[in-house]
TORDREN-701296 format. One record per residue (C-alpha): residue number from 1; x, y, z. Coordinates in steps of 0.05 Angstrom, whole numbers, plus 32768, in hexadecimal, padded with zeros to 4 digits. Layout:
BEGIN
i | xx | yy | zz
NUM | X | Y | Z
...
END
This chain:
BEGIN
i | xx | yy | zz
1 | 823A | 9113 | 7D36
2 | 8234 | 90C7 | 7D3C
3 | 8206 | 90A0 | 7D0E
4 | 81D4 | 9097 | 7D47
5 | 81D3 | 90E1 | 7D55
6 | 81C5 | 90EE | 7D0B
7 | 8183 | 90C7 | 7D10
8 | 8167 | 9100 | 7D39
9 | 8183 | 9138 | 7D0D
10 | 8185 | 9120 | 7CC5
11 | 815A | 913A | 7C8D
12 | 8159 | 9130 | 7C42
13 | 817D | 9166 | 7C1C
14 | 8159 | 9186 | 7BE2
15 | 818D | 91B9 | 7BCD
16 | 81D7 | 91AD | 7BC2
17 | 8213 | 91D6 | 7BAC
18 | 823B | 91C2 | 7B6E
19 | 827A | 91B6 | 7B97
20 | 829D | 9174 | 7B8F
21 | 82AC | 914B | 7BCD
22 | 82F7 | 9148 | 7BDA
23 | 831E | 9107 | 7BCE
24 | 832E | 90FC | 7C18
25 | 82E5 | 90FE | 7C2B
26 | 82D2 | 90D1 | 7BF2
27 | 8305 | 909E | 7C0A
28 | 82E6 | 90A0 | 7C4F
29 | 82A1 | 9094 | 7C31
30 | 82B8 | 9059 | 7C07
31 | 82DC | 903B | 7C43
32 | 829C | 9041 | 7C6C
33 | 8276 | 901B | 7C36
34 | 82A4 | 8FDF | 7C3E
35 | 828E | 8FD6 | 7C86
36 | 8242 | 8FE2 | 7C83
37 | 8218 | 8FAB | 7CA3
38 | 81E5 | 8F8B | 7C73
39 | 81A0 | 8F73 | 7C87
40 | 81AC | 8F34 | 7C5E
41 | 81F3 | 8F19 | 7C57
42 | 81E2 | 8EEF | 7C1A
43 | 81C9 | 8F28 | 7BEC
44 | 8200 | 8F48 | 7BC2
45 | 81FD | 8F93 | 7BBA
46 | 8229 | 8FC7 | 7B97
47 | 822E | 9012 | 7B9E
48 | 824A | 9039 | 7B63
49 | 8263 | 9080 | 7B6F
50 | 8254 | 90A6 | 7B2F
51 | 824D | 90ED | 7B15
52 | 8209 | 910C | 7B06
53 | 8214 | 9102 | 7ABB
54 | 820E | 90B7 | 7AC8
55 | 81C6 | 90BA | 7AE2
56 | 8182 | 90CF | 7AC9
57 | 8157 | 90F7 | 7AF9
58 | 8121 | 912A | 7AED
59 | 8129 | 9146 | 7B33
60 | 8158 | 9181 | 7B3D
61 | 817C | 9162 | 7B79
62 | 81B8 | 914A | 7B53
63 | 81FE | 9155 | 7B6D
64 | 8244 | 914C | 7B4E
65 | 8246 | 9107 | 7B6F
66 | 8210 | 90D2 | 7B73
67 | 820B | 908A | 7B8C
68 | 81E7 | 9057 | 7B61
69 | 81D3 | 9018 | 7B87
70 | 81CD | 8FD1 | 7B6A
71 | 81B6 | 8F90 | 7B8A
72 | 81B2 | 8F46 | 7B7D
73 | 8169 | 8F35 | 7B6F
74 | 8153 | 8F0D | 7BAC
75 | 811B | 8F10 | 7BDF
76 | 812C | 8F47 | 7C10
77 | 8157 | 8F6E | 7BDE
78 | 8131 | 8FB0 | 7BE8
79 | 8131 | 8FAE | 7C33
80 | 817B | 8F9D | 7C30
81 | 818A | 8FD9 | 7C04
82 | 8165 | 9008 | 7C32
83 | 8187 | 8FEB | 7C70
84 | 81CD | 8FF1 | 7C53
85 | 81C9 | 9035 | 7C32
86 | 81A4 | 9058 | 7C6B
87 | 81E2 | 9049 | 7C94
88 | 8209 | 906D | 7C5D
89 | 81D6 | 90A6 | 7C5D
90 | 81E2 | 90B1 | 7CA8
91 | 822D | 90AD | 7C9F
92 | 822D | 90E0 | 7C66
93 | 8204 | 910F | 7C90
94 | 8234 | 9106 | 7CCB
95 | 826A | 9121 | 7C9B
96 | 823F | 9160 | 7C93
97 | 8228 | 914B | 7C4D
98 | 81E2 | 914D | 7C32
99 | 81BE | 910E | 7C18
100 | 8180 | 9100 | 7BF0
101 | 8164 | 90BC | 7BDB
102 | 814C | 90C0 | 7B93
103 | 8117 | 908C | 7B84
104 | 8103 | 90AE | 7B44
105 | 814A | 90B0 | 7B29
106 | 8169 | 907C | 7AFC
107 | 81AF | 9064 | 7AEE
108 | 81C4 | 9062 | 7AA5
109 | 81DB | 901B | 7AB3
110 | 81A0 | 8FED | 7AC4
111 | 81CD | 8FB5 | 7ADC
112 | 8213 | 8FA7 | 7AF7
113 | 821C | 8F60 | 7AE0
114 | 81E8 | 8F36 | 7B05
115 | 81D6 | 8F71 | 7B33
116 | 8198 | 8F9B | 7B25
117 | 8195 | 8FE6 | 7B2D
118 | 8169 | 8FF9 | 7B69
119 | 816F | 9042 | 7B7D
120 | 81A0 | 907B | 7B83
121 | 81B5 | 90B1 | 7BB5
122 | 81CC | 90F8 | 7BA9
123 | 81FF | 9112 | 7BDC
124 | 8229 | 9150 | 7BE1
125 | 822F | 9193 | 7C04
126 | 81EA | 91AD | 7C17
127 | 81D0 | 91F4 | 7C0E
128 | 81AF | 920F | 7C4D
129 | 81A1 | 91E8 | 7C8C
130 | 81BD | 91A1 | 7C8A
131 | 819C | 9184 | 7CC8
132 | 815E | 918C | 7CF2
133 | 8168 | 91B1 | 7D33
134 | 8139 | 9184 | 7D5B
135 | 810C | 9146 | 7D55
136 | 80CF | 9175 | 7D56
137 | 80E0 | 9187 | 7D0D
138 | 80D1 | 9141 | 7CF5
139 | 808D | 9136 | 7CD6
140 | 8080 | 90EE | 7CE8
141 | 8047 | 90C1 | 7D01
142 | 8043 | 90B8 | 7D4C
143 | 805A | 9075 | 7D69
144 | 8012 | 905E | 7D73
145 | 8008 | 905E | 7D27
146 | 8045 | 9035 | 7D16
147 | 8044 | 9001 | 7D4E
148 | 8011 | 8FD6 | 7D72
149 | 8031 | 8FEA | 7DB4
150 | 8051 | 902E | 7DBD
151 | 809A | 9024 | 7DCF
152 | 80CB | 905E | 7DD1
153 | 8102 | 902F | 7DBA
154 | 80E1 | 9033 | 7D75
155 | 80EE | 907E | 7D70
156 | 8129 | 9075 | 7D40
157 | 80FB | 904E | 7D11
158 | 80C5 | 9084 | 7D17
159 | 80F6 | 90B9 | 7D00
160 | 810E | 9093 | 7CC3
161 | 8104 | 90B3 | 7C7E
162 | 80D7 | 9093 | 7C4A
163 | 80BD | 90A1 | 7C04
164 | 808C | 90DB | 7C06
165 | 808E | 90D2 | 7C51
166 | 8060 | 9095 | 7C4B
167 | 807E | 9071 | 7C88
168 | 8067 | 902C | 7C70
169 | 8081 | 9005 | 7CAD
170 | 805D | 8FE6 | 7CE8
171 | 8076 | 8FC2 | 7D26
172 | 8056 | 8F8D | 7D52
173 | 807D | 8F7F | 7D92
174 | 8080 | 8F3B | 7DB2
175 | 80AC | 8F3B | 7DF0
176 | 80F0 | 8F55 | 7DDA
177 | 80E1 | 8F47 | 7D90
178 | 80C6 | 8F7B | 7D60
179 | 80A3 | 8F5E | 7D23
180 | 80A9 | 8F8D | 7CE7
181 | 8075 | 8F96 | 7CB0
182 | 806E | 8FBE | 7C6F
183 | 802B | 8FDA | 7C58
184 | 800B | 8FB3 | 7C1D
185 | 7FCB | 8FDA | 7C14
186 | 7FBB | 9022 | 7C02
187 | 7FD2 | 9055 | 7BCE
188 | 8019 | 905A | 7BE8
189 | 8023 | 900F | 7BE3
190 | 8009 | 900D | 7B9C
191 | 8032 | 9048 | 7B83
192 | 8073 | 903F | 7BA8
193 | 807A | 8FF3 | 7BA3
194 | 80C1 | 8FDD | 7BB3
195 | 80D0 | 9022 | 7BD0
196 | 80A6 | 900F | 7C0C
197 | 80D5 | 8FD5 | 7C1A
198 | 8112 | 9001 | 7C12
199 | 80F2 | 9030 | 7C45
200 | 80E8 | 8FF7 | 7C76
201 | 8131 | 8FE5 | 7C6E
202 | 8142 | 902E | 7C7D
203 | 8119 | 902D | 7CBC
204 | 813A | 8FEB | 7CD2
205 | 817E | 900C | 7CC7
206 | 816B | 9041 | 7CFA
207 | 815A | 900B | 7D2C
208 | 819C | 8FE9 | 7D1F
209 | 81C5 | 9029 | 7D24
210 | 81A3 | 903B | 7D66
211 | 81AE | 8FF4 | 7D82
212 | 81EC | 8FDB | 7D5D
213 | 8204 | 8FAD | 7D94
214 | 81C2 | 8F89 | 7D9E
215 | 819C | 8F8D | 7D5B
216 | 818E | 8F49 | 7D3C
217 | 8160 | 8F41 | 7D00
218 | 813F | 8EFE | 7CEE
219 | 8102 | 8EDE | 7CCF
220 | 80CE | 8EC2 | 7CFF
221 | 80A0 | 8E8D | 7CE1
222 | 806E | 8E9A | 7D19
223 | 806A | 8EE6 | 7D11
224 | 8022 | 8EFE | 7D19
225 | 7FFB | 8F15 | 7CDC
226 | 7FEB | 8F5F | 7CD4
227 | 7FB1 | 8F71 | 7CA7
228 | 7FC5 | 8F9D | 7C6D
229 | 800F | 8F91 | 7C79
230 | 8043 | 8F5E | 7C63
231 | 8075 | 8F41 | 7C94
232 | 80BD | 8F56 | 7C87
233 | 80E4 | 8F3A | 7CC2
234 | 80F0 | 8F40 | 7D0D
235 | 8126 | 8F5D | 7D38
236 | 813C | 8F5F | 7D80
237 | 8161 | 8F98 | 7DA0
END
């Protein structure tokens, strides 16, 4: 399946086999990483492919291979990480692999030089069903709860995964521009913190993958205010 098709089929894997991914497939994955589009060109990131002995995680969803993710500490770093690595998530699933973002996990290395550890992903061969059979299997808010105006073009964003399925994003449409916001009030905002911004980056990645030829992200100084939310950025598609 293509990356766009995976948006409508993907799911987080909670059970993996202990089988190692073969070297040829790993080479394809690493090659894909060299061509991923960032949300911000000026934020340096690094993905380290490591074994499960190199990470700390109380959750049982560890596989023989993990990805630890590091970023330069700049405004927009969390959205950028979500945007970049959700593209990798979709690619891994297109290879018939399972993926799980692990916000609770921790790398045994807090830094890679000037880059700060942000989050990690488990990936490998899944046990059981790898994909959803239809969109009806997604448990997501309706469009009317994530956008001021319902627009079916936002369906890829609606289906995006998020921490504890909190779906912290909101969209206000102005002509062909979609202003994007992240919730700043409520229990999820207080508990999840930077994870909410990673989630917004993930949702923006879905919009990019579904509109790769037209997607353009930018900051709009005149973006309207949204009570309870912070402005992240705007995009056209």
